[in-house]
N, C-alpha and C positions, 0 to 999 in steps of 0.2 A: 296795679297791685295784685299780687297773687294771694288768694285766700286758700285755706284748706278746709275740707269738709268738717274736720274735727273741731273747727273754731266754734261751732254752734250745736253740736250733737253729743250725746253720751255714747262714746265709742264702745263701752262695755255692753250696753243694750244692743247696739248694732252687731257686735261680734256674737252675742248670744243668739239673736234672731238668725243671723247668717249660719251659725253652726246647726241650729235646729232645722233650717230649710235644707242645708246641704246634706244632712243626715237622711233626708227622704230620698235622695237620688245622687249617685256619684256624678251624674251629668251636671248637677248644680254647682259643682266645683270647677267647671271648665268654662272660662269666659268665651272661648270660641264657639262652643255649643250654644250658649245663651245668646250670643250675638246672632248666630245663624237662625236660631229659633225666633228671635224677635224680628228678624228680617222676613221670615216666612209669615209671621203674624201681621206685620205691617203691610206686606204685599197683598195679603188677603183683604185687609181693611181698605186698602187703596182701591182694590178691584171692586169691592162692595160700593164704596162711596162714588166711584167714577165710572161705573159700568155703562152708563148711557153714552160715554165718550169713546169707548174702545181704545184707550191709551194706556200703555204700561208705565210703571214708575220710571223706567229708563228713558222711554220716549218723552215723558213729561220733563225729565231733567234736561234732555237735549233742547226741547222747545223753550224752556224757561231760560236756559243759558243763552240761546240765540235771542230771546226777547230782551234780556237785560244787556247783552254785550254786542249785539248786532252781527252782521255778516262776518264769517271767519272760515278758514279752511278746516277740513274734517279732522286733521291731526290736532290742531289747536282746540277744537271743540271736544275731542276726546280727553285732553288734559284738563279742560275746564270742569268736566264732570267726573273725572277719575275713571274713565272706561278705556278698555283696550281699543286700539284703532280699528281692529277687525270688527269689533262689536258695533262701533259707530258706522263703519262701512256697510254693515248689514241692515242697520235700523234706518239710516237716512233714506235709502230708496223707498222703503215702506211709507215714510212720512211724505216723501215727494209724490208718490203715487196717490196719496190722499189729498194732495194740494196744500199741505201744511208748511212745506219748505220748498225752496227752489235751489237748484244746483247749477253752477256754471264752472267751466274750466278756466283756469288762469291762463291768459295768453302767453306769458313768458315761460310757463312751466306746465306742460300738459298733464303732468302727474298730479298736480294739485287741483282740488275742486273746492270752490267756495260754496258755502251753504248759508242761506238766510231764510228767515221766517217770512211767509207770505201774509197778506192781510187776513186770510182765513186762519192761518196759524196763530196770529196775534189775537184774533177773536176767541179762538179755542182756549188759549192760555188764560185769558181773562175770564171766560165762562167757567173754566174748571177750578179756578182759584179757591172758591169756598168749599167745594167738594174735597179738594186735596187737603185743605186745612183741616177739615173734619177728620180725614183719615189720620193726619198727624196727631190731632188732638186725641182721638180714640186710642192711638198707640200708647200714649202715656197717661191716659185719664185716670188710671188707678193709683197714681201718685198724687200727693198733695201738691199745691202750687209751688211750695218751696222745694219739695223733692224733685219736681220737674226741672226747676232751674238748676239744681245740683246735678241731676242726671245729664242734662244737656251740656253743662259745663264740662263734666267728666268725659262725655263722648268727644267733645271738641278737643279737649286736651289729649286724649288718646289718639285721635286722628292726626293731630299736628305732630305729636311725638313719634308716631310710627309711620308717618307718610314717607320718609326716606327709605324705609324698608320694603315698601310696596313694589311689586313688579310693574304696576300701572301707576304712572305719575298722576298727581292731582295738584293743580296750581293752587297753593294756599295764598290767601290775601297777604300782602306785605304788612308785617306787624307795625312798621313805622306809619304806614298810611292808616292802619286801624287806630293807632294811638292818636294820630292827628284827628281822625274822624270823631273818636270818643271825646277828645278834648273840645272840639268844636261843638259837639252835641251838648256837653256839659255846660259850655259857655252860653249856648242858646237857651238852655233850660233856666239858667240863672238870670238871664236878661229879661 
């Protein structure tokens, strides 16, 4: 079921507040600027919360994808996290040098390299989880819990709607699988 944000808010008040804030700066009328600025802020908060681990958000995304999906080739890994293949090809050797991932060449195709998380990589992902969650929480802490849910829903909708327009593919979860998972989750909650 698709809901709209206007189902539970007074749109006139939202438009009045939006107009007031946008009057303070022309940049506040530009979604691209605001998204980039929030990315800068989140990257800073991530660095603050995870400084002891010396891992970037991109590196953490790669590590968590490998943790949840297992060994895969670098091209597939790039699609799983929505990064350019060249970026993944630059980051993986750094993670490998730290002993967090291992790489092997595929026998039947020497161009392909498989990447998997090492035990040290698995431990690091687990150790970092609470620090990373604090960074995510701090990024949206100035919104009420209901506003956070709406914000996250809107971000997901925008990513899903605009994903085909991206120069870098990102594998979106299959909506049929999601509907099945949500149905099963709802059934388990009722049981």
